[in-house]
Backbone atoms as SQL, in Angstrom:
CREATE TABLE atoms (id INTEGER PRIMARY KEY, chain TEXT, resi INTEGER, resn TEXT, atom TEXT, x REAL, y REAL, z REAL);
INSERT INTO atoms VALUES
  (1, 'A', 1, 'UNK', 'N', -32.583, 349.227, 178.773),
  (2, 'A', 1, 'UNK', 'CA', -32.585, 350.434, 177.943),
  (3, 'A', 1, 'UNK', 'C', -31.768, 351.538, 178.641),
  (4, 'A', 2, 'UNK', 'N', -31.997, 351.769, 179.888),
  (5, 'A', 2, 'UNK', 'CA', -31.271, 352.789, 180.638),
  (6, 'A', 2, 'UNK', 'C', -29.789, 352.485, 180.686),
  (7, 'A', 3, 'UNK', 'N', -29.472, 351.196, 180.834),
  (8, 'A', 3, 'UNK', 'CA', -28.067, 350.796, 180.879),
  (9, 'A', 3, 'UNK', 'C', -27.363, 351.099, 179.542),
  (10, 'A', 4, 'UNK', 'N', -28.020, 350.909, 178.430),
  (11, 'A', 4, 'UNK', 'CA', -27.441, 351.204, 177.113),
  (12, 'A', 4, 'UNK', 'C', -27.194, 352.708, 176.971),
  (13, 'A', 5, 'UNK', 'N', -28.124, 353.515, 177.431),
  (14, 'A', 5, 'UNK', 'CA', -27.967, 354.968, 177.355),
  (15, 'A', 5, 'UNK', 'C', -26.770, 355.419, 178.201),
  (16, 'A', 6, 'UNK', 'N', -26.625, 354.858, 179.364),
  (17, 'A', 6, 'UNK', 'CA', -25.496, 355.211, 180.250),
  (18, 'A', 6, 'UNK', 'C', -24.183, 354.808, 179.584),
  (19, 'A', 7, 'UNK', 'N', -24.112, 353.598, 179.009),
  (20, 'A', 7, 'UNK', 'CA', -22.879, 353.157, 178.361),
  (21, 'A', 7, 'UNK', 'C', -22.517, 354.036, 177.169),
  (22, 'A', 8, 'UNK', 'N', -23.500, 354.437, 176.399),
  (23, 'A', 8, 'UNK', 'CA', -23.250, 355.312, 175.260),
  (24, 'A', 8, 'UNK', 'C', -22.699, 356.662, 175.756),
  (25, 'A', 9, 'UNK', 'N', -23.261, 357.172, 176.850),
  (26, 'A', 9, 'UNK', 'CA', -22.779, 358.421, 177.437),
  (27, 'A', 9, 'UNK', 'C', -21.342, 358.297, 177.934),
  (28, 'A', 10, 'UNK', 'N', -21.038, 357.180, 178.601),
  (29, 'A', 10, 'UNK', 'CA', -19.675, 356.960, 179.120),
  (30, 'A', 10, 'UNK', 'C', -18.664, 356.838, 177.965),
  (31, 'A', 11, 'UNK', 'N', -19.017, 356.071, 176.953),
  (32, 'A', 11, 'UNK', 'CA', -18.133, 355.903, 175.798),
  (33, 'A', 11, 'UNK', 'C', -17.930, 357.256, 175.093),
  (34, 'A', 12, 'UNK', 'N', -19.002, 357.996, 174.905),
  (35, 'A', 12, 'UNK', 'CA', -18.905, 359.312, 174.241),
  (36, 'A', 12, 'UNK', 'C', -18.035, 360.274, 175.036),
  (37, 'A', 13, 'UNK', 'N', -18.232, 360.315, 176.351),
  (38, 'A', 13, 'UNK', 'CA', -17.417, 361.203, 177.192),
  (39, 'A', 13, 'UNK', 'C', -15.948, 360.798, 177.172),
  (40, 'A', 14, 'UNK', 'N', -15.683, 359.512, 177.211),
  (41, 'A', 14, 'UNK', 'CA', -14.297, 359.028, 177.191),
  (42, 'A', 14, 'UNK', 'C', -13.625, 359.381, 175.866),
  (43, 'A', 15, 'UNK', 'N', -14.307, 359.133, 174.771),
  (44, 'A', 15, 'UNK', 'CA', -13.734, 359.466, 173.461),
  (45, 'A', 15, 'UNK', 'C', -13.542, 360.982, 173.298),
  (46, 'A', 16, 'UNK', 'N', -14.470, 361.757, 173.800),
  (47, 'A', 16, 'UNK', 'CA', -14.339, 363.209, 173.746),
  (48, 'A', 16, 'UNK', 'C', -13.127, 363.693, 174.532),
  (49, 'A', 17, 'UNK', 'N', -12.912, 363.109, 175.695),
  (50, 'A', 17, 'UNK', 'CA', -11.745, 363.446, 176.506),
  (51, 'A', 17, 'UNK', 'C', -10.446, 363.071, 175.792),
  (52, 'A', 18, 'UNK', 'N', -10.414, 361.882, 175.192),
  (53, 'A', 18, 'UNK', 'CA', -9.232, 361.455, 174.457),
  (54, 'A', 18, 'UNK', 'C', -8.953, 362.347, 173.253),
  (55, 'A', 19, 'UNK', 'N', -9.974, 362.787, 172.565),
  (56, 'A', 19, 'UNK', 'CA', -9.783, 363.685, 171.422),
  (57, 'A', 19, 'UNK', 'C', -9.243, 365.039, 171.905),
  (58, 'A', 20, 'UNK', 'N', -9.762, 365.513, 173.041),
  (59, 'A', 20, 'UNK', 'CA', -9.272, 366.771, 173.611),
  (60, 'A', 20, 'UNK', 'C', -7.802, 366.687, 173.980),
  (61, 'A', 21, 'UNK', 'N', -7.394, 365.591, 174.583),
  (62, 'A', 21, 'UNK', 'CA', -5.992, 365.391, 174.959),
  (63, 'A', 21, 'UNK', 'C', -5.124, 365.284, 173.711),
  (64, 'A', 22, 'UNK', 'N', -5.570, 364.529, 172.718),
  (65, 'A', 22, 'UNK', 'CA', -4.812, 364.384, 171.473),
  (66, 'A', 22, 'UNK', 'C', -4.663, 365.736, 170.776),
  (67, 'A', 23, 'UNK', 'N', -5.668, 366.588, 170.852),
  (68, 'A', 23, 'UNK', 'CA', -5.610, 367.903, 170.235),
  (69, 'A', 23, 'UNK', 'C', -4.496, 368.744, 170.838),
  (70, 'A', 24, 'UNK', 'N', -4.259, 368.607, 172.132),
  (71, 'A', 24, 'UNK', 'CA', -3.195, 369.364, 172.790),
  (72, 'A', 24, 'UNK', 'C', -1.822, 368.839, 172.358),
  (73, 'A', 25, 'UNK', 'N', -1.650, 367.529, 172.331),
  (74, 'A', 25, 'UNK', 'CA', -0.348, 366.948, 172.031),
  (75, 'A', 25, 'UNK', 'C', 0.014, 366.992, 170.550),
  (76, 'A', 26, 'UNK', 'N', -0.964, 366.948, 169.671),
  (77, 'A', 26, 'UNK', 'CA', -0.690, 366.898, 168.243),
  (78, 'A', 26, 'UNK', 'C', -1.031, 368.201, 167.520),
  (79, 'A', 27, 'UNK', 'N', -1.118, 369.297, 168.246),
  (80, 'A', 27, 'UNK', 'CA', -1.449, 370.586, 167.648),
  (81, 'A', 27, 'UNK', 'C', -0.353, 371.026, 166.688),
  (82, 'A', 28, 'UNK', 'N', -0.759, 371.587, 165.560),
  (83, 'A', 28, 'UNK', 'CA', 0.187, 372.088, 164.568),
  (84, 'A', 28, 'UNK', 'C', 0.213, 373.601, 164.666),
  (85, 'A', 29, 'UNK', 'N', 1.384, 374.163, 164.882),
  (86, 'A', 29, 'UNK', 'CA', 1.518, 375.614, 164.986),
  (87, 'A', 29, 'UNK', 'C', 1.805, 376.205, 163.607),
  (88, 'A', 30, 'UNK', 'N', 1.008, 377.163, 163.211),
  (89, 'A', 30, 'UNK', 'CA', 1.211, 377.852, 161.931),
  (90, 'A', 30, 'UNK', 'C', 2.235, 378.965, 162.129),
  (91, 'A', 31, 'UNK', 'N', 2.889, 379.317, 161.053),
  (92, 'A', 31, 'UNK', 'CA', 3.819, 380.439, 161.075),
  (93, 'A', 31, 'UNK', 'C', 3.019, 381.717, 161.311),
  (94, 'A', 32, 'UNK', 'N', 3.427, 382.551, 162.282),
  (95, 'A', 32, 'UNK', 'CA', 2.648, 383.766, 162.566),
  (96, 'A', 32, 'UNK', 'C', 2.635, 384.751, 161.404),
  (97, 'A', 33, 'UNK', 'N', 3.670, 384.734, 160.561),
  (98, 'A', 33, 'UNK', 'CA', 3.680, 385.625, 159.401),
  (99, 'A', 33, 'UNK', 'C', 2.625, 385.201, 158.384),
  (100, 'A', 34, 'UNK', 'N', 2.435, 383.895, 158.230),
  (101, 'A', 34, 'UNK', 'CA', 1.397, 383.386, 157.307),
  (102, 'A', 34, 'UNK', 'C', 0.029, 383.854, 157.820),
  (103, 'A', 35, 'UNK', 'N', -0.201, 383.727, 159.101),
  (104, 'A', 35, 'UNK', 'CA', -1.495, 384.152, 159.668),
  (105, 'A', 35, 'UNK', 'C', -1.716, 385.649, 159.473),
  (106, 'A', 36, 'UNK', 'N', -0.659, 386.455, 159.682),
  (107, 'A', 36, 'UNK', 'CA', -0.788, 387.898, 159.518),
  (108, 'A', 36, 'UNK', 'C', -1.077, 388.265, 158.055),
  (109, 'A', 37, 'UNK', 'N', -0.390, 387.623, 157.121),
  (110, 'A', 37, 'UNK', 'CA', -0.647, 387.890, 155.695),
  (111, 'A', 37, 'UNK', 'C', -2.061, 387.437, 155.339),
  (112, 'A', 38, 'UNK', 'N', -2.457, 386.264, 155.827),
  (113, 'A', 38, 'UNK', 'CA', -3.813, 385.758, 155.542),
  (114, 'A', 38, 'UNK', 'C', -4.867, 386.737, 156.031),
  (115, 'A', 39, 'UNK', 'N', -4.663, 387.332, 157.217),
  (116, 'A', 39, 'UNK', 'CA', -5.631, 388.281, 157.751),
  (117, 'A', 39, 'UNK', 'C', -5.769, 389.528, 156.885),
  (118, 'A', 40, 'UNK', 'N', -4.715, 389.835, 156.110),
  (119, 'A', 40, 'UNK', 'CA', -4.759, 391.025, 155.243),
  (120, 'A', 40, 'UNK', 'C', -5.371, 390.763, 153.872),
  (121, 'A', 41, 'UNK', 'N', -5.458, 389.492, 153.495),
  (122, 'A', 41, 'UNK', 'CA', -6.042, 389.150, 152.196),
  (123, 'A', 41, 'UNK', 'C', -7.564, 389.308, 152.244),
  (124, 'A', 42, 'UNK', 'N', -8.221, 389.432, 151.074),
  (125, 'A', 42, 'UNK', 'CA', -9.673, 389.706, 151.067),
  (126, 'A', 42, 'UNK', 'C', -10.572, 388.537, 151.463),
  (127, 'A', 43, 'UNK', 'N', -10.050, 387.324, 151.537),
  (128, 'A', 43, 'UNK', 'CA', -10.816, 386.141, 151.973),
  (129, 'A', 43, 'UNK', 'C', -11.943, 385.790, 150.993),
  (130, 'A', 44, 'UNK', 'N', -11.728, 386.019, 149.717),
  (131, 'A', 44, 'UNK', 'CA', -12.717, 385.624, 148.722),
  (132, 'A', 44, 'UNK', 'C', -12.579, 384.147, 148.363),
  (133, 'A', 45, 'UNK', 'N', -11.360, 383.574, 148.554),
  (134, 'A', 45, 'UNK', 'CA', -11.100, 382.180, 148.193),
  (135, 'A', 45, 'UNK', 'C', -11.528, 381.887, 146.760),
  (136, 'A', 46, 'UNK', 'N', -11.210, 382.809, 145.882),
  (137, 'A', 46, 'UNK', 'CA', -11.674, 382.696, 144.490),
  (138, 'A', 46, 'UNK', 'C', -10.776, 381.802, 143.640),
  (139, 'A', 47, 'UNK', 'N', -9.531, 381.648, 144.028),
  (140, 'A', 47, 'UNK', 'CA', -8.616, 380.823, 143.261),
  (141, 'A', 47, 'UNK', 'C', -7.988, 381.546, 142.096),
  (142, 'A', 48, 'UNK', 'N', -8.243, 382.839, 141.920),
  (143, 'A', 48, 'UNK', 'CA', -7.682, 383.603, 140.806),
  (144, 'A', 48, 'UNK', 'C', -6.171, 383.724, 140.913),
  (145, 'A', 49, 'UNK', 'N', -5.622, 383.502, 142.099),
  (146, 'A', 49, 'UNK', 'CA', -4.182, 383.609, 142.316),
  (147, 'A', 49, 'UNK', 'C', -3.452, 382.343, 141.897),
  (148, 'A', 50, 'UNK', 'N', -4.207, 381.290, 141.623),
  (149, 'A', 50, 'UNK', 'CA', -3.601, 380.014, 141.253),
  (150, 'A', 50, 'UNK', 'C', -3.463, 379.058, 142.411),
  (151, 'A', 51, 'UNK', 'N', -3.968, 379.418, 143.566),
  (152, 'A', 51, 'UNK', 'CA', -3.964, 378.526, 144.726),
  (153, 'A', 51, 'UNK', 'C', -5.404, 378.243, 145.128),
  (154, 'A', 52, 'UNK', 'N', -5.646, 377.194, 145.938),
  (155, 'A', 52, 'UNK', 'CA', -7.022, 376.841, 146.283),
  (156, 'A', 52, 'UNK', 'C', -7.760, 377.834, 147.163),
  (157, 'A', 53, 'UNK', 'N', -7.072, 378.787, 147.762),
  (158, 'A', 53, 'UNK', 'CA', -7.745, 379.752, 148.612),
  (159, 'A', 53, 'UNK', 'C', -6.763, 380.735, 149.178),
  (160, 'A', 54, 'UNK', 'N', -7.273, 381.635, 150.018),
  (161, 'A', 54, 'UNK', 'CA', -6.447, 382.707, 150.562),
  (162, 'A', 54, 'UNK', 'C', -5.364, 382.190, 151.516),
  (163, 'A', 55, 'UNK', 'N', -5.662, 381.151, 152.287),
  (164, 'A', 55, 'UNK', 'CA', -4.636, 380.613, 153.180),
  (165, 'A', 55, 'UNK', 'C', -3.487, 380.027, 152.393),
  (166, 'A', 56, 'UNK', 'N', -3.786, 379.290, 151.346),
  (167, 'A', 56, 'UNK', 'CA', -2.724, 378.728, 150.494),
  (168, 'A', 56, 'UNK', 'C', -1.953, 379.850, 149.794),
  (169, 'A', 57, 'UNK', 'N', -2.638, 380.905, 149.406),
  (170, 'A', 57, 'UNK', 'CA', -1.949, 382.032, 148.774),
  (171, 'A', 57, 'UNK', 'C', -1.028, 382.713, 149.787),
  (172, 'A', 58, 'UNK', 'N', -1.467, 382.866, 151.028),
  (173, 'A', 58, 'UNK', 'CA', -0.618, 383.467, 152.061),
  (174, 'A', 58, 'UNK', 'C', 0.645, 382.634, 152.260),
  (175, 'A', 59, 'UNK', 'N', 0.520, 381.312, 152.262),
  (176, 'A', 59, 'UNK', 'CA', 1.686, 380.436, 152.411),
  (177, 'A', 59, 'UNK', 'C', 2.635, 380.601, 151.220),
  (178, 'A', 60, 'UNK', 'N', 2.075, 380.709, 150.017),
  (179, 'A', 60, 'UNK', 'CA', 2.901, 380.891, 148.829),
  (180, 'A', 60, 'UNK', 'C', 3.618, 382.238, 148.873),
  (181, 'A', 61, 'UNK', 'N', 2.938, 383.274, 149.333),
  (182, 'A', 61, 'UNK', 'CA', 3.539, 384.594, 149.420),
  (183, 'A', 61, 'UNK', 'C', 4.719, 384.570, 150.397),
  (184, 'A', 62, 'UNK', 'N', 4.522, 383.951, 151.558),
  (185, 'A', 62, 'UNK', 'CA', 5.550, 383.945, 152.592),
  (186, 'A', 62, 'UNK', 'C', 6.710, 383.025, 152.242),
  (187, 'A', 63, 'UNK', 'N', 6.411, 381.805, 151.816),
  (188, 'A', 63, 'UNK', 'CA', 7.458, 380.802, 151.646),
  (189, 'A', 63, 'UNK', 'C', 8.052, 380.723, 150.247),
  (190, 'A', 64, 'UNK', 'N', 7.270, 381.079, 149.223),
  (191, 'A', 64, 'UNK', 'CA', 7.735, 380.897, 147.843),
  (192, 'A', 64, 'UNK', 'C', 7.791, 382.202, 147.053),
  (193, 'A', 65, 'UNK', 'N', 7.692, 383.335, 147.756),
  (194, 'A', 65, 'UNK', 'CA', 7.779, 384.654, 147.128),
  (195, 'A', 65, 'UNK', 'C', 6.823, 384.846, 145.961),
  (196, 'A', 66, 'UNK', 'N', 5.597, 384.352, 146.117),
  (197, 'A', 66, 'UNK', 'CA', 4.578, 384.591, 145.086),
  (198, 'A', 66, 'UNK', 'C', 4.290, 386.082, 145.022),
  (199, 'A', 67, 'UNK', 'N', 4.191, 386.645, 143.830),
  (200, 'A', 67, 'UNK', 'CA', 3.946, 388.096, 143.711),
  (201, 'A', 67, 'UNK', 'C', 2.620, 388.473, 144.356),
  (202, 'A', 68, 'UNK', 'N', 2.614, 389.622, 144.995),
  (203, 'A', 68, 'UNK', 'CA', 1.382, 390.097, 145.642),
  (204, 'A', 68, 'UNK', 'C', 0.312, 390.445, 144.626),
  (205, 'A', 69, 'UNK', 'N', 0.710, 390.689, 143.393),
  (206, 'A', 69, 'UNK', 'CA', -0.255, 390.983, 142.333),
  (207, 'A', 69, 'UNK', 'C', -1.072, 389.758, 141.946),
  (208, 'A', 70, 'UNK', 'N', -0.695, 388.585, 142.444),
  (209, 'A', 70, 'UNK', 'CA', -1.430, 387.360, 142.132),
  (210, 'A', 70, 'UNK', 'C', -2.830, 387.404, 142.726),
  (211, 'A', 71, 'UNK', 'N', -3.027, 388.188, 143.797),
  (212, 'A', 71, 'UNK', 'CA', -4.363, 388.307, 144.401),
  (213, 'A', 71, 'UNK', 'C', -5.154, 389.342, 143.601),
  (214, 'A', 72, 'UNK', 'N', -5.998, 388.861, 142.701),
  (215, 'A', 72, 'UNK', 'CA', -6.752, 389.743, 141.801),
  (216, 'A', 72, 'UNK', 'C', -7.771, 390.637, 142.521),
  (217, 'A', 73, 'UNK', 'N', -8.520, 390.139, 143.513),
  (218, 'A', 73, 'UNK', 'CA', -9.495, 391.008, 144.184),
  (219, 'A', 73, 'UNK', 'C', -8.848, 392.057, 145.099),
  (220, 'A', 74, 'UNK', 'N', -7.590, 391.820, 145.486),
  (221, 'A', 74, 'UNK', 'CA', -6.919, 392.752, 146.385),
  (222, 'A', 74, 'UNK', 'C', -6.540, 394.061, 145.702),
  (223, 'A', 75, 'UNK', 'N', -6.545, 395.139, 146.490),
  (224, 'A', 75, 'UNK', 'CA', -6.188, 396.434, 145.919),
  (225, 'A', 75, 'UNK', 'C', -4.735, 396.782, 146.246),
  (226, 'A', 76, 'UNK', 'N', -4.285, 397.907, 145.756),
  (227, 'A', 76, 'UNK', 'CA', -2.886, 398.302, 145.938),
  (228, 'A', 76, 'UNK', 'C', -2.585, 398.578, 147.412),
  (229, 'A', 77, 'UNK', 'N', -3.535, 399.115, 148.154),
  (230, 'A', 77, 'UNK', 'CA', -3.316, 399.376, 149.577),
  (231, 'A', 77, 'UNK', 'C', -3.046, 398.059, 150.325),
  (232, 'A', 78, 'UNK', 'N', -3.779, 396.996, 150.000),
  (233, 'A', 78, 'UNK', 'CA', -3.553, 395.691, 150.606),
  (234, 'A', 78, 'UNK', 'C', -2.148, 395.198, 150.287),
  (235, 'A', 79, 'UNK', 'N', -1.751, 395.319, 149.028),
  (236, 'A', 79, 'UNK', 'CA', -0.416, 394.871, 148.625),
  (237, 'A', 79, 'UNK', 'C', 0.672, 395.649, 149.352),
  (238, 'A', 80, 'UNK', 'N', 0.492, 396.967, 149.493),
  (239, 'A', 80, 'UNK', 'CA', 1.472, 397.787, 150.197),
  (240, 'A', 80, 'UNK', 'C', 1.579, 397.396, 151.663),
  (241, 'A', 81, 'UNK', 'N', 0.435, 397.127, 152.285),
  (242, 'A', 81, 'UNK', 'CA', 0.423, 396.729, 153.706),
  (243, 'A', 81, 'UNK', 'C', 1.128, 395.388, 153.911),
  (244, 'A', 82, 'UNK', 'N', 0.868, 394.445, 153.033),
  (245, 'A', 82, 'UNK', 'CA', 1.512, 393.112, 153.149),
  (246, 'A', 82, 'UNK', 'C', 3.008, 393.258, 152.916),
  (247, 'A', 83, 'UNK', 'N', 3.394, 394.035, 151.925),
  (248, 'A', 83, 'UNK', 'CA', 4.818, 394.233, 151.632),
  (249, 'A', 83, 'UNK', 'C', 5.521, 394.858, 152.834),
  (250, 'A', 84, 'UNK', 'N', 4.912, 395.877, 153.431),
  (251, 'A', 84, 'UNK', 'CA', 5.504, 396.547, 154.583),
  (252, 'A', 84, 'UNK', 'C', 5.596, 395.582, 155.770),
  (253, 'A', 85, 'UNK', 'N', 4.557, 394.796, 155.991),
  (254, 'A', 85, 'UNK', 'CA', 4.567, 393.814, 157.076),
  (255, 'A', 85, 'UNK', 'C', 5.726, 392.821, 156.903),
  (256, 'A', 86, 'UNK', 'N', 5.880, 392.288, 155.707),
  (257, 'A', 86, 'UNK', 'CA', 6.910, 391.294, 155.475),
  (258, 'A', 86, 'UNK', 'C', 8.302, 391.903, 155.599),
  (259, 'A', 87, 'UNK', 'N', 8.491, 393.110, 155.115),
  (260, 'A', 87, 'UNK', 'CA', 9.785, 393.776, 155.239),
  (261, 'A', 87, 'UNK', 'C', 10.128, 394.033, 156.701),
  (262, 'A', 88, 'UNK', 'N', 9.142, 394.553, 157.460),
  (263, 'A', 88, 'UNK', 'CA', 9.381, 394.821, 158.884),
  (264, 'A', 88, 'UNK', 'C', 9.639, 393.540, 159.674),
  (265, 'A', 89, 'UNK', 'N', 8.938, 392.480, 159.324),
  (266, 'A', 89, 'UNK', 'CA', 9.120, 391.208, 160.034),
  (267, 'A', 89, 'UNK', 'C', 10.515, 390.646, 159.751),
  (268, 'A', 90, 'UNK', 'N', 10.906, 390.654, 158.493),
  (269, 'A', 90, 'UNK', 'CA', 12.233, 390.111, 158.141),
  (270, 'A', 90, 'UNK', 'C', 13.366, 390.964, 158.685),
  (271, 'A', 91, 'UNK', 'N', 13.130, 392.257, 158.849),
  (272, 'A', 91, 'UNK', 'CA', 14.153, 393.167, 159.398),
  (273, 'A', 91, 'UNK', 'C', 14.197, 393.090, 160.920),
  (274, 'A', 92, 'UNK', 'N', 13.235, 392.394, 161.525),
  (275, 'A', 92, 'UNK', 'CA', 13.200, 392.265, 162.986),
  (276, 'A', 92, 'UNK', 'C', 12.559, 393.454, 163.693),
  (277, 'A', 93, 'UNK', 'N', 11.867, 394.315, 162.947),
  (278, 'A', 93, 'UNK', 'CA', 11.235, 395.482, 163.554),
  (279, 'A', 93, 'UNK', 'C', 9.977, 395.129, 164.313),
  (280, 'A', 94, 'UNK', 'N', 9.307, 394.041, 163.920),
  (281, 'A', 94, 'UNK', 'CA', 8.081, 393.624, 164.608),
  (282, 'A', 94, 'UNK', 'C', 8.172, 392.148, 164.959),
  (283, 'A', 95, 'UNK', 'N', 7.430, 391.756, 165.945),
  (284, 'A', 95, 'UNK', 'CA', 7.336, 390.342, 166.338),
  (285, 'A', 95, 'UNK', 'C', 5.864, 389.944, 166.250),
  (286, 'A', 96, 'UNK', 'N', 5.621, 388.731, 165.801),
  (287, 'A', 96, 'UNK', 'CA', 4.274, 388.219, 165.637),
  (288, 'A', 96, 'UNK', 'C', 4.082, 386.973, 166.478),
  (289, 'A', 97, 'UNK', 'N', 2.871, 386.723, 166.914),
  (290, 'A', 97, 'UNK', 'CA', 2.559, 385.494, 167.647),
  (291, 'A', 97, 'UNK', 'C', 3.241, 385.425, 168.994),
  (292, 'A', 98, 'UNK', 'N', 3.733, 384.234, 169.342),
  (293, 'A', 98, 'UNK', 'CA', 4.323, 383.965, 170.650),
  (294, 'A', 98, 'UNK', 'C', 5.835, 384.036, 170.628),
  (295, 'A', 99, 'UNK', 'N', 6.384, 384.883, 169.784),
  (296, 'A', 99, 'UNK', 'CA', 7.843, 384.970, 169.678),
  (297, 'A', 99, 'UNK', 'C', 8.441, 385.705, 170.857);
């Protein structure tokens, strides 16, 4: 019985270590502009914008020029802030993430 418990612990620790290593090598880096836009959205994940959630809406805004008015719960101040952020980022006035 004790031997089985030890083997389960060893196997679990080994698999955990392998998952940790794989996480480092296969990490996917998100666009910092998408993350910044996502942080400004209301995070209701209501789907009223036509996407499955706020993260998908942020990607659509950044990559496919989805109108900021698509976010129904968001107010005009949020839209103005996102618009200013995107203009400043594209003009090179600000840097985001590890750039």
